[in-house]
C-alpha positions as MATLAB code, in Angstrom:
seq = 'MKLTQIVARDIPDAWFQAINATVADGFDYVIDRGSYQGARRKELDFVTIQITHPGVRPLVPDIPPQLGLTPPASEEYVQDYMRYLMTSEKQANEQYTYGEYLEPQLFEVIRMYKEEGLGTNQACMAVCDRESIHLEDPPCLRQVDTRVRYGKLHFFVYFRSWDLWGGFPANLAGLQLMKEFMAGEIGVDDGELIAVSKGLHLYEYAWPLANMRLGKK';
ca = [
     -13.745  -13.262  -10.820;
     -10.665  -15.103   -9.590;
      -9.283  -13.912   -5.947;
      -5.948  -14.115   -5.316;
      -4.280  -14.907   -1.931;
      -0.530  -14.160   -1.295;
       0.941  -14.932    2.526;
       4.492  -13.286    2.606;
       6.812  -12.796    5.629;
       7.880   -9.260    4.385;
       7.354   -6.239    2.209;
      10.010   -7.531   -0.350;
       8.825  -10.875   -0.913;
       5.200   -9.878   -1.089;
       6.270   -7.306   -4.252;
       7.823  -10.736   -5.563;
       5.124  -12.784   -5.312;
       2.377  -10.097   -6.263;
       4.544   -9.627   -9.198;
       4.747  -13.238  -10.143;
       1.012  -13.387   -9.843;
      -0.038  -10.464  -11.415;
       2.366  -11.490  -15.021;
       0.710  -15.246  -14.632;
      -2.935  -14.241  -13.914;
      -3.236  -10.332  -14.519;
      -6.462   -9.739  -17.057;
      -5.017   -7.405  -19.758;
      -7.171   -4.693  -20.882;
      -7.053   -1.064  -22.430;
      -7.360    1.550  -19.631;
     -10.258    3.779  -20.910;
     -10.441    5.971  -18.060;
      -7.381    7.221  -15.723;
      -3.495    6.815  -15.534;
      -2.006    5.872  -19.018;
      -5.624    6.403  -20.253;
      -5.446    4.265  -24.130;
      -2.746    2.120  -22.905;
      -2.965   -1.801  -21.542;
      -2.604   -3.187  -18.043;
      -2.405   -6.684  -16.401;
      -4.634   -6.578  -13.335;
      -5.528   -9.189  -10.446;
      -9.392   -9.295  -10.292;
      -9.159   -9.135   -6.544;
      -5.819   -9.907   -3.894;
      -5.348  -10.153   -0.327;
      -1.738   -9.933    0.651;
      -0.883  -10.807    4.192;
       2.575   -9.661    4.999;
       3.232  -11.334    8.946;
       6.505   -9.487    9.516;
       6.133   -6.424    7.772;
       8.599   -4.654    9.886;
      11.955   -6.713    8.986;
      14.292   -4.500    7.280;
      15.130   -3.472    4.725;
      11.631   -2.482    3.711;
      12.130   -1.910    0.449;
      13.049   -4.535   -2.507;
      16.420   -4.925   -3.121;
      16.823   -5.984   -7.076;
      20.091   -8.071   -7.610;
      22.397   -5.580   -9.273;
      23.219   -8.237  -12.303;
      19.465   -7.378  -13.059;
      20.504   -3.573  -13.766;
      17.071   -2.626  -12.504;
      16.503    0.629  -10.820;
      14.615   -0.327   -7.681;
      10.996    0.995   -7.103;
      12.160    2.845   -3.932;
      14.769    4.319   -1.601;
      14.706    4.243    2.092;
      15.299    8.257    1.821;
      11.996    8.057   -0.490;
       9.993    5.611    2.261;
      10.978    8.222    4.621;
       9.259   11.437    2.848;
       6.261    9.049    1.757;
       5.944    8.498    5.600;
       5.758   12.281    6.166;
       3.243   13.111    3.113;
       1.034   10.439    4.882;
       0.977   11.683    8.147;
       0.710   15.494    7.714;
      -2.119   17.764    6.280;
       0.387   19.933    4.157;
      -0.731   20.227    0.382;
       1.045   21.668   -2.532;
      -0.500   24.080   -4.456;
      -0.589   21.132   -7.487;
      -2.164   19.014   -5.470;
      -5.802   17.789   -5.449;
      -4.888   15.907   -2.035;
      -3.161   14.337   -0.011;
      -3.739   11.174    1.834;
      -2.188   13.040    5.115;
      -5.058   15.568    4.947;
      -7.120   12.763    5.382;
      -5.034   10.577    7.556;
      -3.334   13.081   10.092;
      -6.688   14.042   11.791;
      -7.658   10.250   12.104;
      -4.574    8.611   13.572;
      -4.048   10.539   16.575;
      -8.063   10.287   17.451;
      -7.411    6.434   16.711;
      -4.284    6.698   19.180;
      -6.636    8.621   21.539;
      -9.194    5.499   21.391;
      -7.008    3.020   22.063;
      -5.106    4.262   25.267;
      -8.292    6.001   27.067;
     -11.078    3.432   25.895;
      -9.581    0.600   25.723;
      -8.237   -1.902   22.869;
     -11.564   -3.806   22.282;
     -12.554   -1.775   19.840;
     -13.575   -2.526   15.500;
     -14.170    1.403   15.433;
     -10.445    2.618   15.078;
     -10.766    2.724   11.333;
      -9.535    5.805    8.972;
     -11.297    6.574    5.920;
      -9.089    8.275    2.544;
     -11.810   10.124    0.447;
     -15.156   11.931    1.128;
     -18.336   12.469   -0.885;
     -16.559   14.602   -3.335;
     -13.750   12.487   -4.294;
     -15.917   10.514   -6.541;
     -15.643   13.987   -9.032;
     -11.770   14.150   -8.972;
      -9.591   13.590  -12.107;
      -7.707   11.239  -10.547;
      -9.064   10.113   -7.081;
      -7.976    8.693   -4.128;
      -5.801    5.101   -4.699;
      -5.844    4.247   -0.848;
      -9.094    4.279    0.634;
      -9.343    2.940    4.054;
      -6.357    1.995    6.602;
      -8.279   -0.085    9.322;
      -6.786   -1.238   12.652;
      -7.026   -3.856   15.116;
      -5.148   -4.393   18.386;
      -5.086   -7.951   19.080;
      -2.439  -10.830   20.690;
      -0.895   -7.273   22.515;
       0.036   -6.297   18.303;
      -1.388   -3.016   16.069;
      -2.587   -4.774   12.807;
      -3.453   -2.507    9.898;
      -6.041   -3.626    7.170;
      -5.484   -1.074    4.126;
      -7.861   -1.122    0.739;
      -6.413    0.196   -2.569;
      -8.929    0.853   -5.358;
      -6.557    0.808   -7.612;
      -2.673    0.256   -7.268;
       0.699    0.710   -9.459;
       2.323   -2.746   -8.384;
       5.636   -1.679  -10.010;
       5.385    1.788   -8.949;
       3.798    2.148   -6.185;
       3.574   -0.857   -4.191;
       6.805   -1.067   -2.430;
       7.157    2.819   -1.378;
       3.130    2.788   -0.221;
       3.541   -0.448    2.540;
       6.605    0.475    3.524;
       5.292    4.051    4.426;
       2.074    2.489    5.979;
       4.541    0.548    8.074;
       6.584    3.129    9.386;
       3.276    4.769   10.173;
       1.905    1.696   11.976;
       5.440    1.443   14.110;
       4.985    5.266   15.073;
       0.715    4.583   16.236;
       2.211    1.153   18.026;
       4.827    2.994   19.885;
       2.261    5.758   21.138;
      -0.514    3.182   22.039;
       2.127    1.176   23.897;
       1.582   -2.069   21.839;
       4.072   -4.041   19.783;
       3.697   -3.792   15.944;
       1.764   -6.724   14.086;
       0.936   -7.467   10.667;
      -0.027   -5.591    7.274;
      -2.804   -6.964    5.468;
      -3.768   -5.109    1.786;
      -6.636   -6.175   -0.127;
      -7.296   -4.448   -3.632;
      -9.165   -5.182   -6.644;
      -7.098   -2.910   -8.736;
      -3.604   -4.054   -8.082;
      -1.943   -3.965  -11.353;
       1.024   -3.896  -14.324;
       1.306   -0.674  -16.789;
       2.080   -1.975  -20.078;
       5.553    0.137  -19.272;
       6.575   -2.504  -16.644;
       5.810   -5.361  -18.280;
       9.394   -5.964  -19.423;
      10.819   -4.759  -15.957;
       8.750   -7.689  -14.214;
      10.207  -10.224  -16.707;
      13.220   -9.280  -15.881;
      12.734   -9.336  -12.333;
      11.279  -12.699  -12.033;
      14.036  -13.924  -14.333;
      11.710  -14.662  -17.328;
      12.680  -13.657  -21.023;
];
């Protein structure tokens, strides 16, 4: 197993570095079960991504126009995604939402820090339950752990599976907005965003797009 470590200044920087690492070192295999079954994907064995200034704007990648690529997310979409993370509302065709797990917990985390103090390791939010294993498409984001240290709120997030091209930018931008909201409610500054995954990948359809973004033929 190869462990990949990325240290980035902001979310667009983290995305670019992760694309480069996955193109260079991703394990190429056929998907037996899951999204795009029967297709191939390149996947890092395990990655840790430390983003030191995740609040730097813009939160979403700005792709050079000469490449002719559609950006993977927009600021408007990220605002909608943040609401998806923070509210329990679920549409009829949805098996679950992240918000149905996170909404009850994030306000408890805020209360915990405000009323019981900042020195705790218990403010961790789970994004699944014991029935999730039976879902056709179980949650990709599984945990949002938090820590207040050095006067700042930091997030530590875990993705069991993570679409680097189509999911990563909006996922982290939405989580960053949620972190900023929580930090404001708690009364501390915004801190770092650290993400880990044993399933960060590029689907086969995105390989040429990734190479274009990297300036490769």
